[in-house]
N, C-alpha and C positions, 0 to 999 in steps of 0.2 A: 504494500500500500504506500501511499504518499504522505501518511501522517495526517494529523489534524491541526497543525499550526496554521493560522490564517494565511501566513505568507507562503506556505508550501502547497496551498490548494491549487489544483490545475486550472489555469486561467481560461482555457478554451473549452471547459466543460461548464454546464449549468448546474446550479444546486440540485435540480431534479436528477441530473445524471450522476452527480456525486453521491446522492443517496442510493441510487441503483447500484453503483460500483461498490459502495460499502456493504450493501445488503448481499450482493453476490459473493463478495470476499468472505462473508460470514455464513455462506451457504443458504441464504434466504432467497425466496423467489421474488420478494418485493420488500421495500422498506416498511418498518413497522408503522401501522396507522397512527399510533400514539406519537411517534416522532413527527409525522407529517402534520398532526394536529398541533403539536408544539410549534412547528414552523409558522403556522397561522397565528398562534398566540403571541409569538415574539415579533411579528411583523415581517417575517421572511417570505410569506406567500406571494407577494407581488413580484418577487425577484427570482422565483423558482426556475424561470426559463430564460434568465439573463446570463450572459457569460460571467463567470466568477471574476475575471479581470476588470469588469465594469462596475463591480460592487464596491461600496465604501469599506474601509477597514473594519468598522463596527459591524456591518452586515456580514462580512467574512468571518468575524469572530463568532457571531451567532451561528453561522453555518458550521464552523469547526466544532463548536460545542454540541450541536445537534447530531453531527456525524458520529461523535463519540458515543452517543446513546443508541445508535442503530444496532439491533440484535442483542442488546444488553437487557438483563432482567430489570424490571422496575424496582 
């Protein structure tokens, strides 16, 4: 994987694609519904289909934190 540091996120992927990659890496068919719900709660939903390299640092931080939750027990 590419880690979850905001500055190491892949710039040419979208957050939605990042979630899919993380889910696949953990053997999941899709990202957890709870994680996608959290994305909405923290205001990431409008940016799910924008390239990571167009996001603000704060938005990338939110994405990095949520990616760490993919496939993890609550």
